[in-house]
C-alpha positions as CSV (number, residue, x, y, z in Angstrom):
1,M,64.4,57.4,153.2
2,R,65.3,60.8,151.9
3,G,64.4,64.2,153.3
4,R,65.1,65.5,156.8
5,V,65.5,62.1,158.4
6,Q,68.8,62.4,160.3
7,G,69.1,64.2,163.6
8,V,65.3,64.0,164.2
9,G,65.1,60.7,166.1
10,F,64.1,58.8,163.0
11,R,66.1,55.6,163.8
12,N,64.7,55.5,167.3
13,Y,61.2,56.0,166.0
14,V,61.6,53.1,163.5
15,Q,63.2,50.9,166.2
16,R,60.2,51.4,168.5
17,A,57.7,50.7,165.8
18,A,59.6,47.6,164.6
19,A,59.9,46.3,168.2
20,N,56.2,46.7,168.7
21,L,55.6,44.6,165.6
22,A,58.2,42.0,166.6
23,L,60.3,42.7,163.6
24,T,64.1,42.2,163.4
25,G,66.7,44.2,161.4
26,Y,68.3,47.6,161.7
27,A,68.0,51.3,160.9
28,R,71.2,53.2,160.1
29,N,72.3,56.6,158.8
30,L,74.0,56.8,155.5
31,D,76.7,59.2,154.6
32,D,74.5,61.0,152.0
33,G,71.9,62.0,154.6
34,R,69.5,59.1,154.0
35,V,68.4,56.5,156.5
36,E,68.5,52.8,155.5
37,V,66.1,50.4,157.2
38,Y,66.2,46.6,156.9
39,A,63.4,44.7,158.5
40,A,62.4,41.0,158.6
41,G,59.0,39.7,159.6
42,T,55.5,38.9,158.2
43,E,54.2,40.8,155.1
44,E,51.5,42.3,157.2
45,D,53.9,43.6,159.9
46,L,56.3,44.9,157.2
47,S,53.4,46.8,155.6
48,Q,52.6,48.4,159.0
49,L,56.2,49.4,159.5
50,A,56.2,50.9,156.0
51,R,53.3,53.2,157.0
52,F,55.3,54.4,160.0
53,V,58.4,55.0,157.9
54,H,56.5,57.0,155.3
55,Q,55.1,59.3,158.1
56,G,58.3,59.6,160.2
57,P,58.6,61.1,163.6
58,R,57.3,64.6,164.5
59,W,60.3,66.6,163.3
60,A,61.1,64.5,160.2
61,E,60.3,65.4,156.6
62,V,60.2,62.2,154.6
63,H,60.4,63.1,150.9
64,A,60.9,59.6,149.4
65,V,60.9,56.0,150.5
66,E,62.4,53.3,148.3
67,E,61.2,49.8,149.1
68,Q,62.8,46.6,147.8
69,E,62.9,43.0,148.7
70,A,66.2,41.9,150.1
71,E,67.9,38.6,151.1
72,V,66.7,37.4,154.5
73,R,69.2,38.0,157.2
74,S,69.1,36.8,160.8
75,Y,69.0,39.4,163.6
76,S,68.0,38.8,167.2
77,A,66.3,42.2,167.5
78,F,65.8,45.5,165.7
79,L,69.0,47.5,166.1
80,I,70.2,51.0,165.6
81,D,73.5,50.9,163.7
C-alpha cells in the first residue's frame, strides 16, 4: 500500500481483519513508506481482506494497492513484522 499507511495503526488494523477472517500471513512496513501484506486463505476471505486494505484505518490515506499472487507460504497466524 502506498499513501499515509505507516504510523497510523495500519498493520494492527490489517492483523485484526485477517484474524477475523482466519487468514495467515503478515503485514510489515517497508523502508520506502509502504506497507506490505501477505495473506493466505480462501479466495473469498482474501477478497474481503482486500476491501479492508483499500479502506485502511481511520487515520490512513491509501493511495494505491498493488495486488499479486504469490507463492503459498506457511504461517501459523497473521503476524506483524
